[in-house]
PDB file as gemmi writes it, atoms N, CA and C in Angstrom:
CRYST1    1.000    1.000    1.000  90.00  90.00  90.00 P 1                      
ATOM      1  N   MET A   1      68.307  59.100 123.755  1.00  0.00           N  
ATOM      2  CA  MET A   1      68.986  57.871 124.111  1.00  0.00           C  
ATOM      3  C   MET A   1      69.831  57.398 122.928  1.00  0.00           C  
ATOM      4  N   THR A   2      71.096  57.152 123.182  1.00  0.00           N  
ATOM      5  CA  THR A   2      72.003  56.671 122.155  1.00  0.00           C  
ATOM      6  C   THR A   2      71.980  55.146 122.122  1.00  0.00           C  
ATOM      7  N   ILE A   3      71.686  54.584 120.949  1.00  0.00           N  
ATOM      8  CA  ILE A   3      71.677  53.136 120.776  1.00  0.00           C  
ATOM      9  C   ILE A   3      73.017  52.712 120.191  1.00  0.00           C  
ATOM     10  N   LEU A   4      73.670  51.775 120.879  1.00  0.00           N  
ATOM     11  CA  LEU A   4      74.941  51.226 120.428  1.00  0.00           C  
ATOM     12  C   LEU A   4      74.794  49.742 120.130  1.00  0.00           C  
ATOM     13  N   ALA A   5      75.644  49.235 119.262  1.00  0.00           N  
ATOM     14  CA  ALA A   5      75.713  47.796 118.990  1.00  0.00           C  
ATOM     15  C   ALA A   5      77.175  47.377 119.050  1.00  0.00           C  
ATOM     16  N   ARG A   6      77.410  46.218 119.652  1.00  0.00           N  
ATOM     17  CA  ARG A   6      78.759  45.677 119.775  1.00  0.00           C  
ATOM     18  C   ARG A   6      78.747  44.193 119.426  1.00  0.00           C  
ATOM     19  N   HIS A   7      79.747  43.783 118.666  1.00  0.00           N  
ATOM     20  CA  HIS A   7      79.951  42.384 118.315  1.00  0.00           C  
ATOM     21  C   HIS A   7      81.036  41.839 119.238  1.00  0.00           C  
ATOM     22  N   LEU A   8      80.765  40.713 119.899  1.00  0.00           N  
ATOM     23  CA  LEU A   8      81.693  40.153 120.874  1.00  0.00           C  
ATOM     24  C   LEU A   8      82.130  38.753 120.484  1.00  0.00           C  
ATOM     25  N   ILE A   9      83.389  38.456 120.757  1.00  0.00           N  
ATOM     26  CA  ILE A   9      83.918  37.095 120.725  1.00  0.00           C  
ATOM     27  C   ILE A   9      84.481  36.840 122.116  1.00  0.00           C  
ATOM     28  N   ILE A  10      83.917  35.842 122.795  1.00  0.00           N  
ATOM     29  CA  ILE A  10      84.329  35.525 124.155  1.00  0.00           C  
ATOM     30  C   ILE A  10      85.113  34.218 124.103  1.00  0.00           C  
ATOM     31  N   ARG A  11      86.325  34.250 124.652  1.00  0.00           N  
ATOM     32  CA  ARG A  11      87.214  33.079 124.618  1.00  0.00           C  
ATOM     33  C   ARG A  11      87.505  32.595 126.023  1.00  0.00           C  
ATOM     34  N   GLY A  12      87.755  31.306 126.135  1.00  0.00           N  
ATOM     35  CA  GLY A  12      88.063  30.682 127.412  1.00  0.00           C  
ATOM     36  C   GLY A  12      87.233  29.422 127.564  1.00  0.00           C  
ATOM     37  N   ARG A  13      86.937  29.048 128.802  1.00  0.00           N  
ATOM     38  CA  ARG A  13      86.038  27.913 129.040  1.00  0.00           C  
ATOM     39  C   ARG A  13      84.635  28.497 129.143  1.00  0.00           C  
ATOM     40  N   VAL A  14      84.027  28.665 127.967  1.00  0.00           N  
ATOM     41  CA  VAL A  14      82.755  29.368 127.888  1.00  0.00           C  
ATOM     42  C   VAL A  14      81.645  28.533 127.246  1.00  0.00           C  
ATOM     43  N   GLN A  15      81.956  27.315 126.859  1.00  0.00           N  
ATOM     44  CA  GLN A  15      80.928  26.408 126.360  1.00  0.00           C  
ATOM     45  C   GLN A  15      80.729  25.298 127.381  1.00  0.00           C  
ATOM     46  N   GLY A  16      79.479  24.868 127.545  1.00  0.00           N  
ATOM     47  CA  GLY A  16      79.155  23.831 128.515  1.00  0.00           C  
ATOM     48  C   GLY A  16      79.080  24.357 129.936  1.00  0.00           C  
ATOM     49  N   VAL A  17      79.062  25.675 130.102  1.00  0.00           N  
ATOM     50  CA  VAL A  17      79.008  26.299 131.438  1.00  0.00           C  
ATOM     51  C   VAL A  17      77.848  27.303 131.515  1.00  0.00           C  
ATOM     52  N   PHE A  18      76.892  27.188 130.599  1.00  0.00           N  
ATOM     53  CA  PHE A  18      75.689  28.024 130.577  1.00  0.00           C  
ATOM     54  C   PHE A  18      75.969  29.485 130.234  1.00  0.00           C  
ATOM     55  N   TYR A  19      77.068  29.734 129.503  1.00  0.00           N  
ATOM     56  CA  TYR A  19      77.377  31.121 129.129  1.00  0.00           C  
ATOM     57  C   TYR A  19      76.269  31.714 128.259  1.00  0.00           C  
ATOM     58  N   ARG A  20      75.749  30.928 127.306  1.00  0.00           N  
ATOM     59  CA  ARG A  20      74.688  31.467 126.443  1.00  0.00           C  
ATOM     60  C   ARG A  20      73.429  31.785 127.235  1.00  0.00           C  
ATOM     61  N   SER A  21      73.013  30.879 128.093  1.00  0.00           N  
ATOM     62  CA  SER A  21      71.813  31.123 128.906  1.00  0.00           C  
ATOM     63  C   SER A  21      72.009  32.324 129.822  1.00  0.00           C  
ATOM     64  N   TRP A  22      73.191  32.424 130.409  1.00  0.00           N  
ATOM     65  CA  TRP A  22      73.520  33.566 131.259  1.00  0.00           C  
ATOM     66  C   TRP A  22      73.452  34.864 130.442  1.00  0.00           C  
ATOM     67  N   SER A  23      73.976  34.822 129.209  1.00  0.00           N  
ATOM     68  CA  SER A  23      73.958  36.004 128.345  1.00  0.00           C  
ATOM     69  C   SER A  23      72.538  36.456 128.046  1.00  0.00           C  
ATOM     70  N   VAL A  24      71.660  35.507 127.737  1.00  0.00           N  
ATOM     71  CA  VAL A  24      70.263  35.846 127.445  1.00  0.00           C  
ATOM     72  C   VAL A  24      69.624  36.497 128.663  1.00  0.00           C  
ATOM     73  N   ALA A  25      69.767  35.879 129.829  1.00  0.00           N  
ATOM     74  CA  ALA A  25      69.155  36.419 131.049  1.00  0.00           C  
ATOM     75  C   ALA A  25      69.721  37.799 131.392  1.00  0.00           C  
ATOM     76  N   THR A  26      71.029  37.956 131.252  1.00  0.00           N  
ATOM     77  CA  THR A  26      71.672  39.233 131.575  1.00  0.00           C  
ATOM     78  C   THR A  26      71.238  40.316 130.599  1.00  0.00           C  
ATOM     79  N   ALA A  27      71.240  39.999 129.315  1.00  0.00           N  
ATOM     80  CA  ALA A  27      70.838  40.978 128.300  1.00  0.00           C  
ATOM     81  C   ALA A  27      69.377  41.390 128.486  1.00  0.00           C  
ATOM     82  N   GLN A  28      68.511  40.426 128.751  1.00  0.00           N  
ATOM     83  CA  GLN A  28      67.094  40.753 128.952  1.00  0.00           C  
ATOM     84  C   GLN A  28      66.910  41.630 130.184  1.00  0.00           C  
ATOM     85  N   ARG A  29      67.640  41.319 131.261  1.00  0.00           N  
ATOM     86  CA  ARG A  29      67.546  42.126 132.483  1.00  0.00           C  
ATOM     87  C   ARG A  29      67.984  43.567 132.225  1.00  0.00           C  
ATOM     88  N   LEU A  30      68.981  43.744 131.343  1.00  0.00           N  
ATOM     89  CA  LEU A  30      69.504  45.073 131.026  1.00  0.00           C  
ATOM     90  C   LEU A  30      68.720  45.786 129.920  1.00  0.00           C  
ATOM     91  N   GLY A  31      67.751  45.085 129.319  1.00  0.00           N  
ATOM     92  CA  GLY A  31      66.953  45.689 128.252  1.00  0.00           C  
ATOM     93  C   GLY A  31      67.649  45.719 126.907  1.00  0.00           C  
ATOM     94  N   LEU A  32      68.586  44.789 126.680  1.00  0.00           N  
ATOM     95  CA  LEU A  32      69.325  44.741 125.421  1.00  0.00           C  
ATOM     96  C   LEU A  32      68.645  43.807 124.428  1.00  0.00           C  
ATOM     97  N   THR A  33      68.925  44.026 123.169  1.00  0.00           N  
ATOM     98  CA  THR A  33      68.509  43.111 122.107  1.00  0.00           C  
ATOM     99  C   THR A  33      69.756  42.542 121.459  1.00  0.00           C  
ATOM    100  N   GLY A  34      69.574  41.474 120.674  1.00  0.00           N  
ATOM    101  CA  GLY A  34      70.702  40.861 119.980  1.00  0.00           C  
ATOM    102  C   GLY A  34      70.614  39.353 119.994  1.00  0.00           C  
ATOM    103  N   TRP A  35      71.772  38.710 120.028  1.00  0.00           N  
ATOM    104  CA  TRP A  35      71.823  37.252 119.999  1.00  0.00           C  
ATOM    105  C   TRP A  35      73.156  36.763 120.550  1.00  0.00           C  
ATOM    106  N   VAL A  36      73.207  35.463 120.868  1.00  0.00           N  
ATOM    107  CA  VAL A  36      74.425  34.808 121.334  1.00  0.00           C  
ATOM    108  C   VAL A  36      74.442  33.391 120.768  1.00  0.00           C  
ATOM    109  N   CYS A  37      75.632  32.895 120.415  1.00  0.00           N  
ATOM    110  CA  CYS A  37      75.752  31.527 119.908  1.00  0.00           C  
ATOM    111  C   CYS A  37      77.130  30.963 120.224  1.00  0.00           C  
ATOM    112  N   ASN A  38      77.195  29.625 120.286  1.00  0.00           N  
ATOM    113  CA  ASN A  38      78.483  28.953 120.380  1.00  0.00           C  
ATOM    114  C   ASN A  38      79.114  28.917 119.008  1.00  0.00           C  
ATOM    115  N   ARG A  39      80.437  28.941 118.973  1.00  0.00           N  
ATOM    116  CA  ARG A  39      81.186  28.770 117.730  1.00  0.00           C  
ATOM    117  C   ARG A  39      81.806  27.382 117.732  1.00  0.00           C  
ATOM    118  N   LEU A  40      82.024  26.821 116.579  1.00  0.00           N  
ATOM    119  CA  LEU A  40      82.604  25.482 116.478  1.00  0.00           C  
ATOM    120  C   LEU A  40      83.994  25.395 117.101  1.00  0.00           C  
ATOM    121  N   ASN A  41      84.706  26.517 117.167  1.00  0.00           N  
ATOM    122  CA  ASN A  41      86.060  26.523 117.717  1.00  0.00           C  
ATOM    123  C   ASN A  41      86.101  26.639 119.241  1.00  0.00           C  
ATOM    124  N   GLY A  42      84.930  26.668 119.902  1.00  0.00           N  
ATOM    125  CA  GLY A  42      84.882  26.742 121.356  1.00  0.00           C  
ATOM    126  C   GLY A  42      84.622  28.130 121.916  1.00  0.00           C  
ATOM    127  N   ASP A  43      84.620  29.145 121.068  1.00  0.00           N  
ATOM    128  CA  ASP A  43      84.317  30.505 121.501  1.00  0.00           C  
ATOM    129  C   ASP A  43      82.804  30.692 121.600  1.00  0.00           C  
ATOM    130  N   VAL A  44      82.400  31.793 122.203  1.00  0.00           N  
ATOM    131  CA  VAL A  44      81.010  32.245 122.181  1.00  0.00           C  
ATOM    132  C   VAL A  44      81.004  33.578 121.448  1.00  0.00           C  
ATOM    133  N   GLU A  45      80.026  33.762 120.570  1.00  0.00           N  
ATOM    134  CA  GLU A  45      79.886  34.997 119.795  1.00  0.00           C  
ATOM    135  C   GLU A  45      78.572  35.653 120.177  1.00  0.00           C  
ATOM    136  N   ALA A  46      78.556  36.972 120.251  1.00  0.00           N  
ATOM    137  CA  ALA A  46      77.328  37.679 120.588  1.00  0.00           C  
ATOM    138  C   ALA A  46      77.266  39.012 119.867  1.00  0.00           C  
ATOM    139  N   LEU A  47      76.056  39.472 119.659  1.00  0.00           N  
ATOM    140  CA  LEU A  47      75.788  40.828 119.198  1.00  0.00           C  
ATOM    141  C   LEU A  47      74.842  41.425 120.225  1.00  0.00           C  
ATOM    142  N   ILE A  48      75.265  42.523 120.842  1.00  0.00           N  
ATOM    143  CA  ILE A  48      74.421  43.185 121.829  1.00  0.00           C  
ATOM    144  C   ILE A  48      74.108  44.586 121.328  1.00  0.00           C  
ATOM    145  N   GLN A  49      72.890  45.024 121.623  1.00  0.00           N  
ATOM    146  CA  GLN A  49      72.454  46.330 121.150  1.00  0.00           C  
ATOM    147  C   GLN A  49      71.520  46.959 122.170  1.00  0.00           C  
ATOM    148  N   GLY A  50      71.706  48.245 122.396  1.00  0.00           N  
ATOM    149  CA  GLY A  50      70.811  48.956 123.293  1.00  0.00           C  
ATOM    150  C   GLY A  50      71.410  50.263 123.760  1.00  0.00           C  
ATOM    151  N   ASP A  51      70.845  50.780 124.839  1.00  0.00           N  
ATOM    152  CA  ASP A  51      71.301  52.011 125.456  1.00  0.00           C  
ATOM    153  C   ASP A  51      72.787  51.892 125.827  1.00  0.00           C  
ATOM    154  N   ALA A  52      73.528  52.969 125.648  1.00  0.00           N  
ATOM    155  CA  ALA A  52      74.978  52.958 125.889  1.00  0.00           C  
ATOM    156  C   ALA A  52      75.329  52.458 127.286  1.00  0.00           C  
ATOM    157  N   GLY A  53      74.573  52.872 128.289  1.00  0.00           N  
ATOM    158  CA  GLY A  53      74.851  52.444 129.657  1.00  0.00           C  
ATOM    159  C   GLY A  53      74.639  50.954 129.849  1.00  0.00           C  
ATOM    160  N   ALA A  54      73.569  50.406 129.268  1.00  0.00           N  
ATOM    161  CA  ALA A  54      73.287  48.978 129.375  1.00  0.00           C  
ATOM    162  C   ALA A  54      74.334  48.154 128.627  1.00  0.00           C  
ATOM    163  N   VAL A  55      74.777  48.639 127.473  1.00  0.00           N  
ATOM    164  CA  VAL A  55      75.836  47.953 126.727  1.00  0.00           C  
ATOM    165  C   VAL A  55      77.114  47.918 127.564  1.00  0.00           C  
ATOM    166  N   ALA A  56      77.471  49.031 128.168  1.00  0.00           N  
ATOM    167  CA  ALA A  56      78.662  49.090 129.019  1.00  0.00           C  
ATOM    168  C   ALA A  56      78.538  48.132 130.206  1.00  0.00           C  
ATOM    169  N   ASP A  57      77.341  48.058 130.797  1.00  0.00           N  
ATOM    170  CA  ASP A  57      77.123  47.137 131.912  1.00  0.00           C  
ATOM    171  C   ASP A  57      77.304  45.690 131.473  1.00  0.00           C  
ATOM    172  N   PHE A  58      76.751  45.328 130.305  1.00  0.00           N  
ATOM    173  CA  PHE A  58      76.891  43.959 129.810  1.00  0.00           C  
ATOM    174  C   PHE A  58      78.362  43.639 129.564  1.00  0.00           C  
ATOM    175  N   LEU A  59      79.083  44.560 128.939  1.00  0.00           N  
ATOM    176  CA  LEU A  59      80.497  44.321 128.655  1.00  0.00           C  
ATOM    177  C   LEU A  59      81.290  44.104 129.938  1.00  0.00           C  
ATOM    178  N   ALA A  60      80.979  44.851 130.976  1.00  0.00           N  
ATOM    179  CA  ALA A  60      81.671  44.693 132.257  1.00  0.00           C  
ATOM    180  C   ALA A  60      81.375  43.325 132.864  1.00  0.00           C  
ATOM    181  N   LEU A  61      80.151  42.841 132.712  1.00  0.00           N  
ATOM    182  CA  LEU A  61      79.770  41.539 133.259  1.00  0.00           C  
ATOM    183  C   LEU A  61      80.292  40.385 132.410  1.00  0.00           C  
ATOM    184  N   ALA A  62      80.433  40.597 131.098  1.00  0.00           N  
ATOM    185  CA  ALA A  62      80.837  39.529 130.179  1.00  0.00           C  
ATOM    186  C   ALA A  62      82.235  38.995 130.460  1.00  0.00           C  
ATOM    187  N   VAL A  63      83.102  39.804 131.039  1.00  0.00           N  
ATOM    188  CA  VAL A  63      84.462  39.341 131.317  1.00  0.00           C  
ATOM    189  C   VAL A  63      84.505  38.332 132.456  1.00  0.00           C  
ATOM    190  N   GLN A  64      83.409  38.223 133.200  1.00  0.00           N  
ATOM    191  CA  GLN A  64      83.323  37.214 134.249  1.00  0.00           C  
ATOM    192  C   GLN A  64      82.395  36.082 133.831  1.00  0.00           C  
ATOM    193  N   GLY A  65      81.223  36.412 133.310  1.00  0.00           N  
ATOM    194  CA  GLY A  65      80.262  35.411 132.885  1.00  0.00           C  
ATOM    195  C   GLY A  65      79.645  34.683 134.059  1.00  0.00           C  
ATOM    196  N   PRO A  66      79.048  33.518 133.793  1.00  0.00           N  
ATOM    197  CA  PRO A  66      78.429  32.746 134.861  1.00  0.00           C  
ATOM    198  C   PRO A  66      79.494  32.108 135.756  1.00  0.00           C  
ATOM    199  N   PRO A  67      79.090  31.611 136.937  1.00  0.00           N  
ATOM    200  CA  PRO A  67      80.066  31.101 137.908  1.00  0.00           C  
ATOM    201  C   PRO A  67      81.009  30.018 137.375  1.00  0.00           C  
ATOM    202  N   ALA A  68      80.532  29.125 136.520  1.00  0.00           N  
ATOM    203  CA  ALA A  68      81.373  28.011 136.054  1.00  0.00           C  
ATOM    204  C   ALA A  68      82.301  28.391 134.891  1.00  0.00           C  
ATOM    205  N   ALA A  69      82.140  29.569 134.340  1.00  0.00           N  
ATOM    206  CA  ALA A  69      82.943  29.990 133.181  1.00  0.00           C  
ATOM    207  C   ALA A  69      84.326  30.470 133.618  1.00  0.00           C  
ATOM    208  N   ARG A  70      85.264  30.379 132.676  1.00  0.00           N  
ATOM    209  CA  ARG A  70      86.563  31.006 132.818  1.00  0.00           C  
ATOM    210  C   ARG A  70      86.793  31.807 131.537  1.00  0.00           C  
ATOM    211  N   VAL A  71      86.620  33.102 131.625  1.00  0.00           N  
ATOM    212  CA  VAL A  71      86.753  33.970 130.457  1.00  0.00           C  
ATOM    213  C   VAL A  71      88.201  34.426 130.360  1.00  0.00           C  
ATOM    214  N   ASP A  72      88.847  34.074 129.246  1.00  0.00           N  
ATOM    215  CA  ASP A  72      90.224  34.507 129.009  1.00  0.00           C  
ATOM    216  C   ASP A  72      90.278  35.874 128.339  1.00  0.00           C  
ATOM    217  N   SER A  73      89.328  36.122 127.428  1.00  0.00           N  
ATOM    218  CA  SER A  73      89.309  37.410 126.742  1.00  0.00           C  
ATOM    219  C   SER A  73      87.938  37.661 126.136  1.00  0.00           C  
ATOM    220  N   VAL A  74      87.630  38.940 125.978  1.00  0.00           N  
ATOM    221  CA  VAL A  74      86.424  39.366 125.274  1.00  0.00           C  
ATOM    222  C   VAL A  74      86.867  40.375 124.227  1.00  0.00           C  
ATOM    223  N   GLU A  75      86.739  39.993 122.973  1.00  0.00           N  
ATOM    224  CA  GLU A  75      87.066  40.876 121.846  1.00  0.00           C  
ATOM    225  C   GLU A  75      85.804  41.655 121.495  1.00  0.00           C  
ATOM    226  N   VAL A  76      85.899  42.959 121.455  1.00  0.00           N  
ATOM    227  CA  VAL A  76      84.732  43.821 121.221  1.00  0.00           C  
ATOM    228  C   VAL A  76      84.979  44.675 119.989  1.00  0.00           C  
ATOM    229  N   GLU A  77      84.025  44.658 119.067  1.00  0.00           N  
ATOM    230  CA  GLU A  77      84.075  45.510 117.884  1.00  0.00           C  
ATOM    231  C   GLU A  77      82.766  46.282 117.777  1.00  0.00           C  
ATOM    232  N   ASN A  78      82.841  47.498 117.280  1.00  0.00           N  
ATOM    233  CA  ASN A  78      81.640  48.274 117.006  1.00  0.00           C  
ATOM    234  C   ASN A  78      80.836  47.581 115.912  1.00  0.00           C  
ATOM    235  N   ALA A  79      79.530  47.686 115.993  1.00  0.00           N  
ATOM    236  CA  ALA A  79      78.641  47.136 114.976  1.00  0.00           C  
ATOM    237  C   ALA A  79      77.564  48.174 114.686  1.00  0.00           C  
ATOM    238  N   GLU A  80      76.907  48.015 113.570  1.00  0.00           N  
ATOM    239  CA  GLU A  80      75.811  48.913 113.199  1.00  0.00           C  
ATOM    240  C   GLU A  80      74.535  48.455 113.894  1.00  0.00           C  
ATOM    241  N   PRO A  81      73.859  49.351 114.590  1.00  0.00           N  
ATOM    242  CA  PRO A  81      72.574  48.976 115.182  1.00  0.00           C  
ATOM    243  C   PRO A  81      71.595  48.532 114.095  1.00  0.00           C  
ATOM    244  N   GLY A  82      70.813  47.516 114.414  1.00  0.00           N  
ATOM    245  CA  GLY A  82      69.843  46.996 113.459  1.00  0.00           C  
ATOM    246  C   GLY A  82      68.457  46.956 114.068  1.00  0.00           C  
ATOM    247  N   ASP A  83      67.549  46.337 113.358  1.00  0.00           N  
ATOM    248  CA  ASP A  83      66.158  46.241 113.791  1.00  0.00           C  
ATOM    249  C   ASP A  83      65.969  44.948 114.595  1.00  0.00           C  
ATOM    250  N   LEU A  84      66.534  44.915 115.786  1.00  0.00           N  
ATOM    251  CA  LEU A  84      66.440  43.745 116.659  1.00  0.00           C  
ATOM    252  C   LEU A  84      65.423  44.034 117.750  1.00  0.00           C  
ATOM    253  N   ARG A  85      64.566  43.059 118.045  1.00  0.00           N  
ATOM    254  CA  ARG A  85      63.493  43.277 119.024  1.00  0.00           C  
ATOM    255  C   ARG A  85      63.633  42.416 120.281  1.00  0.00           C  
ATOM    256  N   THR A  86      64.453  41.366 120.216  1.00  0.00           N  
ATOM    257  CA  THR A  86      64.619  40.453 121.347  1.00  0.00           C  
ATOM    258  C   THR A  86      66.093  40.112 121.489  1.00  0.00           C  
ATOM    259  N   PHE A  87      66.420  39.352 122.505  1.00  0.00           N  
ATOM    260  CA  PHE A  87      67.762  38.801 122.650  1.00  0.00           C  
ATOM    261  C   PHE A  87      67.613  37.293 122.629  1.00  0.00           C  
ATOM    262  N   ASP A  88      68.213  36.647 121.626  1.00  0.00           N  
ATOM    263  CA  ASP A  88      67.989  35.231 121.364  1.00  0.00           C  
ATOM    264  C   ASP A  88      69.264  34.405 121.510  1.00  0.00           C  
ATOM    265  N   GLN A  89      69.063  33.149 121.873  1.00  0.00           N  
ATOM    266  CA  GLN A  89      70.151  32.171 121.863  1.00  0.00           C  
ATOM    267  C   GLN A  89      70.053  31.434 120.536  1.00  0.00           C  
ATOM    268  N   ARG A  90      71.120  31.480 119.750  1.00  0.00           N  
ATOM    269  CA  ARG A  90      71.127  30.851 118.435  1.00  0.00           C  
ATOM    270  C   ARG A  90      71.888  29.535 118.468  1.00  0.00           C  
ATOM    271  N   SER A  91      71.691  28.748 117.425  1.00  0.00           N  
ATOM    272  CA  SER A  91      72.405  27.479 117.294  1.00  0.00           C  
ATOM    273  C   SER A  91      73.877  27.708 117.035  1.00  0.00           C  
ATOM    274  N   THR A  92      74.682  26.685 117.271  1.00  0.00           N  
ATOM    275  CA  THR A  92      76.115  26.765 117.031  1.00  0.00           C  
ATOM    276  C   THR A  92      76.385  27.125 115.583  1.00  0.00           C  
ATOM    277  N   ALA A  93      77.330  28.053 115.403  1.00  0.00           N  
ATOM    278  CA  ALA A  93      77.666  28.518 114.044  1.00  0.00           C  
ATOM    279  C   ALA A  93      79.075  28.100 113.689  1.00  0.00           C  
TER     280      ALA A  93                                                      
END                                                                             
């Protein structure tokens, strides 16, 4: 099994619409580890890590997000896999 990690910046109307909670539930359902947080500039930032197929599934879902969100863009960068055991919602950074 190939473990991948991706760093995401999600832009649009993504704060105040449960994007972080949706991310946690979606990542846990897919068996991913990592974290998600709001940014002071209104973006949402996330680090997702797991099986290549699950990462691809999350990325495909992230462009839509929860029903109340309006995602304008998702910036994706490769990241180094780390020793992450859960998927957490973090405080605003």
